[in-house]
Each structure stands twice: as C-alpha cells, then as structure tokens.
C-alpha positions in Angstrom: -0.3 -0.3 0.2 1.4 3.4 -0.6 2.2 5.4 2.2 -1.1 7.5 2.3 -4.6 7.1 1.0 -8.1 8.0 1.3 -9.9 5.1 3.6 -12.7 4.7 0.5 -10.4 4.3 -2.0 -8.5 0.9 0.7 -11.7 -0.6 0.9 -13.1 -0.1 -2.8 -9.8 -2.1 -3.7 -10.6 -4.8 -1.5 -12.4 -8.1 -3.6 -15.7 -7.8 -1.9 -17.8 -10.9 -2.0 -21.4 -11.4 -2.8 -22.3 -12.9 0.3 -20.3 -10.8 3.5 -19.2 -13.2 6.3 -18.3 -12.6 9.6 -14.6 -14.6 8.6 -13.6 -12.1 5.1 -14.8 -8.7 7.0 -12.4 -10.3 10.0 -9.8 -11.5 8.3 -9.5 -9.9 5.2 -10.3 -6.3 6.2 -10.1 -5.9 9.6 -6.8 -8.3 9.5 -4.8 -5.9 7.5 -5.2 -3.0 9.1 -3.6 -4.0 12.3 -6.8 -4.9 14.5 -5.6 -7.6 16.7 -8.3 -10.8 16.8 -10.4 -10.2 19.6 -9.2 -7.0 20.5 -11.8 -3.7 22.1 -11.5 -2.4 18.6 -12.4 -5.3 16.1 -15.3 -6.0 18.5 -16.7 -2.5 18.0 -16.3 -2.7 14.4 -18.1 -5.8 13.7 -20.6 -4.3 16.1 -21.6 -1.6 13.7 -21.4 -4.0 10.9 -24.1 -6.6 12.7 -26.4 -3.8 14.2 -26.2 -2.3 11.0 -27.5 -5.8 8.9 -29.0 -7.4 12.1 -32.8 -6.5 10.3 -31.9 -7.6 6.9 -34.0 -10.6 6.3 -31.0 -12.6 4.9 -28.8 -12.2 8.4 -28.2 -15.0 9.2 -25.9 -16.6 13.0 -24.0 -19.5 11.4 -22.0 -22.0 13.9 -18.9 -20.4 12.9 -19.6 -16.7 12.6 -22.5 -15.3 10.7 -23.3 -13.9 7.0 -25.6 -11.3 4.9 -25.9 -10.9 1.1 -25.4 -7.3 0.7 -25.1 -5.5 -2.7 -21.5 -3.9 -2.9 -23.0 -0.4 -3.3 -23.9 -1.3 0.6 -21.3 -3.3 1.1 -18.4 -0.9 1.0 -20.0 2.1 2.8 -21.0 0.1 5.3 -17.4 -1.3 5.7 -16.0 1.9 5.9 -18.1 3.4 8.4 -17.8 0.4 10.9 -14.2 1.1 10.8 -14.3 4.5 11.4 -17.4 4.1 14.0 -15.0 1.7 15.4 -12.6 3.7 15.9 -13.9 7.2 16.6 -15.9 5.3 19.3 -12.9 4.1 20.9 -12.2 8.0 21.6 -15.3 9.5 21.8 -16.9 7.1 24.0 -20.5 5.5 23.0 -23.3 8.2 22.8 -24.2 7.1 19.9 -25.4 3.6 19.1 -23.5 1.8 16.8 -25.8 1.5 14.0 -26.3 5.2 14.2 -22.6 5.5 13.3 -23.1 5.0 8.9 -25.6 7.8 9.1 -24.3 10.4 11.9 -20.3 10.4 10.5 -21.4 11.6 6.9 -22.7 14.6 8.6 -19.4 15.4 11.2 -16.5 13.6 9.2 -15.6 14.3 6.0 -15.6 10.1 4.7 -14.4 11.0 1.5 -10.8 12.8 2.8 -10.1 10.2 5.9 -6.6 8.7 5.5 -5.0 5.3 6.0 -1.2 6.0 6.5 2.0 4.6 7.9 0.9 0.4 7.2 -2.8 1.0 7.4 -2.2 1.8 11.2 -2.9 5.4 11.6 -6.1 7.4 10.1 -6.3 11.2 9.9 -10.1 12.4 10.3 -10.5 15.8 8.5 -13.8 17.0 11.0 -16.1 19.3 8.7 -17.1 20.2 12.3 -14.1 23.0 12.3 -15.7 25.0 9.2 -19.2 25.2 10.4 -20.0 24.1 14.0 -23.2 24.7 13.8 -24.9 21.5 15.2 -28.3 22.1 15.4 -28.4 22.6 11.5 -26.1 19.0 11.2 -28.8 17.2 13.8 -31.3 18.2 11.2 -29.9 16.8 8.2 -29.9 13.2 10.4 -32.9 11.1 8.6 -35.9 11.3 11.4 -35.2 7.9 13.1 -31.7 9.1 13.5 -32.6 12.1 15.5 -35.4 10.3 17.3 -33.1 7.7 18.4 -29.8 10.0 19.3 -32.1 13.1 20.6 -29.4 16.6 20.3 -27.9 16.6 24.3 -26.2 13.1 23.5 -25.3 14.2 19.5 -23.8 17.6 20.8 -21.9 15.9 23.2 -20.5 13.4 20.6 -19.0 16.2 18.8 -18.1 19.0 21.9 -16.0 15.1 22.4 -14.7 14.9 18.5 -13.2 18.6 18.5 -11.7 17.8 22.1 -9.3 15.0 21.0 -8.7 17.1 17.3 -7.4 19.1 19.8 -6.1 16.8 21.9 -2.5 15.3 20.9 -0.5 12.7 22.3 -3.6 11.3 24.3 -3.7 8.3 25.2 -7.6 6.4 24.5 -6.7 2.3 25.4 -6.3 0.6 21.7 -6.6 3.7 19.4 -4.7 7.0 20.6 -4.8 10.7 19.4 -1.5 11.7 18.4 0.2 15.2 17.7 -1.1 16.8 15.0 -1.0 20.9 14.1 -4.3 21.1 12.6 -6.6 20.8 14.6 -9.9 20.3 12.8 -8.4 17.4 11.6 -7.9 14.2 14.3 -4.9 11.8 13.8 -5.3 8.2 15.3 -3.3 5.3 15.6 -4.3 1.6 16.9 -1.7 -0.9 17.7 
C-alpha cells in the first residue's frame, strides 16, 4: 500500500464477496489494518456492521459466525462506516449507538477525505465541524429515526468530544490513541 490513501479507496480496492461473512470481515478487512483478533477495536467495528445488518432478511447466524447478502453499493460504505465508527468510538465513547454511525459520521466527518497512513494503522480524519460548527443544522440533517434515537444533547456531546480529541494530541485512549497533529480540524488516530 502507498504511504497514504483515502480509506474509501482502500475499501474499494478490496475484493468483496457477494455474501458478507464474519470471517472475511475480520481476516480480509480488519486484520490487514492491524486490528488484533478479539481486541475491543475489532469488536466494536464488527458491532457496527452487525447492528446495521441485523434487520436484513438475509442475515443469518451460523456456528462459525454470521453472514448476510448485501449488494456492493451497500457493503463498501458499511465497511468504511464500521472502521471509522469503531475507531471514533474508542476515542469519544459510546454516546452514539453502533447502528447510527453510518448516518451520523458523514454529518460531522469528511468521510471521502479520511486517510490511511503508515502501514494501515493511522487514520487522519478531517472534521467538517471545524468549518461550520452549527450543530443544530447538522443534527437536522440526520434522518428522523436517527434524530429520535440519538437526541440533540447526545449528538452535541459526541461532537464536542470529537473537537476535543482533535485538539488533544498525544492523549492515550486505550487501544486507539490520538497522536499529535498541528491541525485542530483533523484527528490523527493510531491503534496497536
């Protein structure tokens, strides 16, 4: 892999199966990103996927994990959201339910510009909050179901934690930590 590339480009470059299986997600996606098997980071990234797809009619629990039939246009954005959601949750906490990460993150993060760096273990996440922090307007952009489930206070707290993480630098958050970045409009995160 190149020194840095957009996360979306990395996911687009993966050979995706027609049927999403747990083993593919853990071994072919999360493993090469340096996520340790059984780690809290791997678990929370998987939780995002499972919480989103668990209502799908094709979702099945099997003895060796789970599987679900998804078309490519659904699969790739979901995997991006799972990685971003899992990493961000390690830093800001769990104010946002896992299944809402795919709809909440694009409102506060410039998803297309998230970069993978240094052997796939560092994410640089540009916050669109830095340019226009009007949280009520952003909250109103969420689908009605997401607004009802999340609530403005939790959304505001989530955004405040993101902004704080962008300004902390070198703070340790367990498996994922913020590393120094002179630009407070981005969060640079690394994991073990």
